[in-house]
C-alpha positions as CSV (number, residue, x, y, z in Angstrom):
1,M,-26.1,-3.2,-31.2
2,I,-26.7,-5.2,-33.7
3,A,-25.3,-2.7,-36.0
4,Q,-22.1,-3.0,-33.7
5,A,-22.4,-7.2,-34.1
6,A,-22.0,-6.3,-37.8
7,S,-18.9,-4.6,-37.7
8,M,-17.8,-6.8,-35.5
9,R,-18.5,-9.4,-37.8
10,R,-16.1,-7.5,-40.5
11,F,-13.0,-7.2,-38.6
12,P,-11.4,-10.8,-39.4
13,R,-10.6,-12.6,-36.5
14,V,-6.8,-12.3,-35.9
15,L,-7.6,-8.8,-36.2
16,Q,-9.5,-8.8,-32.4
17,F,-7.1,-10.7,-31.2
18,L,-4.0,-8.9,-31.9
19,L,-6.4,-5.3,-30.4
20,A,-7.1,-7.6,-27.5
21,G,-3.5,-8.2,-27.4
22,L,-2.5,-5.1,-27.3
23,I,-4.9,-3.7,-24.7
24,Q,-3.8,-6.3,-22.6
25,T,-0.2,-5.4,-23.7
26,G,-0.9,-1.6,-22.9
27,L,-2.6,-2.2,-19.5
28,I,0.4,-4.3,-18.1
29,A,3.0,-1.3,-19.6
30,W,0.5,0.7,-17.8
31,M,0.9,-0.7,-14.4
32,V,4.7,-1.1,-15.1
33,Y,5.5,2.8,-15.8
34,D,3.0,4.3,-12.8
35,R,4.8,2.0,-10.6
36,A,8.2,2.8,-11.4
37,G,6.9,7.1,-11.1
38,I,6.1,6.1,-7.4
39,L,9.9,4.6,-6.9
40,R,11.0,7.4,-9.1
41,A,9.3,10.5,-7.7
42,G,7.6,9.5,-4.7
43,T,9.7,11.0,-0.9
44,E,10.6,8.2,0.7
45,V,10.0,7.3,4.4
46,T,11.0,4.8,6.7
47,L,8.5,2.2,8.5
48,Q,9.0,0.1,11.4
49,T,7.5,-3.4,10.8
50,R,6.3,-5.5,13.4
51,P,5.7,-8.8,14.0
52,I,2.2,-10.5,12.9
53,D,0.1,-14.0,14.0
54,P,2.4,-16.6,12.7
55,R,-0.5,-18.5,10.6
56,D,-0.1,-15.4,8.1
57,F,4.3,-16.1,7.8
58,L,5.2,-16.8,4.0
59,R,2.6,-17.4,1.5
60,G,4.3,-18.2,-1.6
61,D,7.4,-16.5,-2.5
62,Y,6.4,-13.2,-0.5
63,V,6.5,-11.6,3.4
64,V,3.5,-10.8,5.3
65,L,4.2,-7.3,6.5
66,N,2.3,-4.9,9.4
67,Y,3.5,-2.1,10.1
68,D,3.8,0.6,13.1
69,I,0.9,2.0,11.0
70,S,-1.0,-0.3,10.4
71,S,-3.5,0.2,13.7
72,L,-3.7,3.8,15.0
73,P,-6.1,4.8,17.0
74,S,-8.5,7.4,15.2
75,G,-8.1,10.8,17.8
76,A,-10.1,13.7,15.7
77,L,-12.0,11.3,13.2
78,K,-13.5,9.1,16.3
79,D,-17.7,9.1,16.3
80,T,-17.6,10.6,12.4
81,A,-19.0,9.3,9.1
82,A,-17.5,6.9,7.8
83,A,-18.3,4.6,4.7
84,G,-17.1,1.7,6.8
85,A,-14.4,-0.8,5.6
86,G,-12.8,0.5,2.1
87,T,-12.8,3.5,3.7
88,P,-10.2,6.1,2.8
89,I,-7.5,7.5,4.6
90,Y,-5.0,9.2,5.0
91,V,-2.2,9.6,7.4
92,K,0.2,12.4,7.8
93,L,4.4,11.5,9.0
94,A,6.8,13.4,10.7
95,P,10.4,11.6,11.3
96,K,11.3,10.8,14.5
97,D,13.6,8.5,15.9
98,G,15.1,7.2,12.7
99,V,11.7,6.0,11.0
100,H,8.6,8.2,9.9
101,A,5.8,8.2,12.9
102,P,1.9,9.2,12.6
103,V,1.0,12.4,13.3
104,S,-2.9,12.7,12.8
105,V,-5.5,10.4,10.7
106,H,-7.4,12.6,8.3
107,K,-10.7,11.9,5.9
108,D,-9.2,13.8,3.5
109,P,-5.4,15.2,1.8
110,V,-4.3,18.4,4.8
111,P,-0.9,19.9,4.0
112,V,2.3,19.1,5.2
113,T,5.1,21.5,6.2
114,G,8.7,20.5,6.9
115,D,9.2,16.5,6.8
116,E,6.3,15.5,7.0
117,V,4.9,13.3,4.8
118,L,1.1,12.6,3.8
119,I,0.5,8.4,3.3
120,R,-3.0,7.1,2.0
121,G,-4.4,4.4,3.1
122,R,-8.2,2.3,3.7
123,V,-9.8,0.8,6.7
124,N,-9.1,-2.1,7.2
125,S,-11.7,-2.7,10.8
126,G,-13.0,0.7,12.7
127,A,-15.2,2.5,10.4
128,S,-18.6,0.8,11.3
129,C,-19.1,1.8,14.7
130,G,-22.1,3.7,16.2
131,T,-25.9,3.4,17.0
132,T,-26.1,3.3,12.5
133,S,-22.0,1.0,12.3
134,R,-21.6,4.2,10.1
135,M,-18.9,5.5,12.5
136,F,-15.2,5.7,13.5
137,C,-14.2,3.3,16.1
138,E,-11.8,4.7,18.3
139,T,-9.0,3.0,16.8
140,L,-8.3,2.2,12.7
141,E,-6.5,-0.5,11.1
142,I,-5.8,0.5,7.4
143,K,-3.5,-1.2,5.0
144,Y,-1.3,1.0,2.7
145,G,-0.6,-1.4,0.1
146,I,2.2,-1.7,1.5
147,E,1.2,-5.6,3.5
148,R,3.2,-7.8,1.1
149,F,7.3,-8.2,-0.3
150,F,7.9,-10.5,-3.2
151,V,11.8,-12.6,-2.5
152,P,13.8,-15.1,-3.7
153,E,12.7,-18.8,-3.4
154,G,13.5,-19.9,-0.1
155,E,15.2,-16.5,1.6
156,G,11.4,-15.8,3.5
157,K,12.2,-17.5,6.8
158,V,15.3,-15.1,7.5
159,I,13.3,-12.4,7.4
160,E,10.2,-13.3,8.8
161,Q,12.1,-14.1,12.1
162,S,14.2,-10.3,11.5
163,R,10.2,-9.4,10.5
164,N,9.5,-11.2,14.9
165,Q,12.3,-9.5,16.4
166,G,11.9,-6.0,15.2
167,K,14.2,-6.1,13.0
168,V,13.3,-5.3,9.4
169,Q,12.0,-1.8,8.2
170,V,10.6,-0.9,5.1
171,V,11.8,1.9,3.4
172,A,9.0,3.1,1.4
173,A,8.5,5.8,-1.7
174,V,5.3,8.2,-0.8
175,T,3.8,10.1,-4.2
176,P,2.2,13.9,-2.7
177,S,-1.3,12.5,-3.6
178,G,0.2,9.9,-0.6
179,R,0.5,6.6,-3.3
180,A,3.2,4.1,-1.4
181,A,5.0,1.3,-3.3
182,I,8.1,-0.7,-1.3
183,K,11.0,1.3,-2.4
184,R,13.7,-1.0,-0.6
185,L,14.0,-3.8,2.5
186,L,16.2,-3.2,5.8
187,M,17.6,-5.5,8.8
188,D,19.1,-4.1,11.2
189,G,19.4,-1.0,9.5
190,K,21.2,-2.2,6.6
191,P,19.4,-2.5,2.6
192,V,18.5,-6.1,2.2
193,Y,15.9,-6.2,-1.2
194,D,15.8,-2.6,-3.7
195,E,12.5,-3.2,-5.9
196,P,13.8,-2.2,-9.7
197,L,11.9,1.0,-11.2
198,Y,11.7,-2.3,-14.4
């Protein structure tokens, strides 16, 4: 520890700041590259949004989104072991009536066939039932990391109103590992916003 402190004193302060700046820039570049990879290579799925409590409407310049797949029955997972809130979960989706609808819910990745897609989320609530409070409940509230969509300043209210009327859909890109990113926002079936790759 003393040797490390001594070696750090030998580096000029300018080099220390330069190294810190390079590390931070590299992390930001990696996050942008990672998201662009999802948008470029992920399978597109269309998800139906649903109305949410008006108190959670617009926060700053983004719209809060909730999906038909945000609240699901746990199915075969009910009363099986869970790790509480934040437990990873996989939802198998398949196209139905113009959107992707849930087929089944799983603790681990499962094979998909044809047009099926596996999307990964985390249990927000519904993983603390049973006598030990460590079992899946009957209903799961799931977050997928695509619950916010940034919009140009002042345009959120129109999207919120359309969302609450059931007219907003999201096209998300989903990787084979289940990670998702919003690619496009649709209102009345027409694209209104496309997420740039960079």
